[in-house]
N, C-alpha and C positions, 0 to 999 in steps of 0.2 A: 058390694053396691058401690063404693066408692062417692061421686061427686052427689047422687043423688040424696044421701045419706046426712050430704052435710047444706048447711042453711046459706044461701046467694046472697052477696050484696049488690044492690043494683040501685046504683046514682043515677037520677034523672042529669043532674049538673055536666056529669061526668061524659053522659050519654050525646048533652043537647051540644058543651065544648067542643064533642066529636064531629061532629056534623057543620058546625059554622066551621071548624076550620078544613071542612073536606070544602065545603062553599068559597072558602075566601085560597085554598089552591086551585080550583079553577079558575075563579078570578083574576087571579096572579098568573096563569098559566095561561089565561087566554088574554089579558091586555099582553104579556110579553108575544105570542102571536100575532097580533096584530101592531108591535113592534109601539106600543105605546111602553112610558116609564112608568111599571107596576105601582109604586109605591106615588107617586103624584097623581094620578089616578086615585088611587085607595084613598088619599087622606082627602083628595075633592072631595069626593062621594062623602064621607063622614061627616065632613063638615058641613057641608052644602043640605046633604039628602037629595042632590038633584041626581039620578038614576043614570042620567044621558055620559055622567062618567065612565061607566061599564056599559061594552062591547055588550050587543044581543047574543055575537057568537056562545055556543055550547051553552046555551041556556044561563050564561052570565050575570045577566041584568035580571032576570025572572029569578033568581038564584036570590041572586043579595037582595034584591026588596023583600024576601020574603023574612028577612031574620031583620029584627031591630039592629037600629045603628048602634044603640049602648053595649046590646048584649057581643057584638063585635068586637067592638074599643073593651070590654071586660074579659075576652078571650086574649084579646091581644096582651090586655096590661098584666093579667095574669099568667100568661106564656112566656114572657119576658122577665117577670117576677120571678118564675121557677126557673128558667136558663140559667139566668144573666145572676141571681142573688142567691138564691136558697143551692147552685149548683146542683 
């Protein structure tokens, strides 16, 4: 029987963080395709909330507008801490 006998653990936060990371990856790649400086554009968006920093291509602007900026910053900080500090 294997996995059907085991209790599965689902973490909503992990699932949501993965979704945010996928959106950030699309936004970053779209900004590079359009020859913008992705970090500068993302910082501008996160500080101001103005979606004009993000291009419409590849649904990047639409996607990022559906995620709370605080949530994006939390994922960014958590990812940094996990990689750089916790190793």
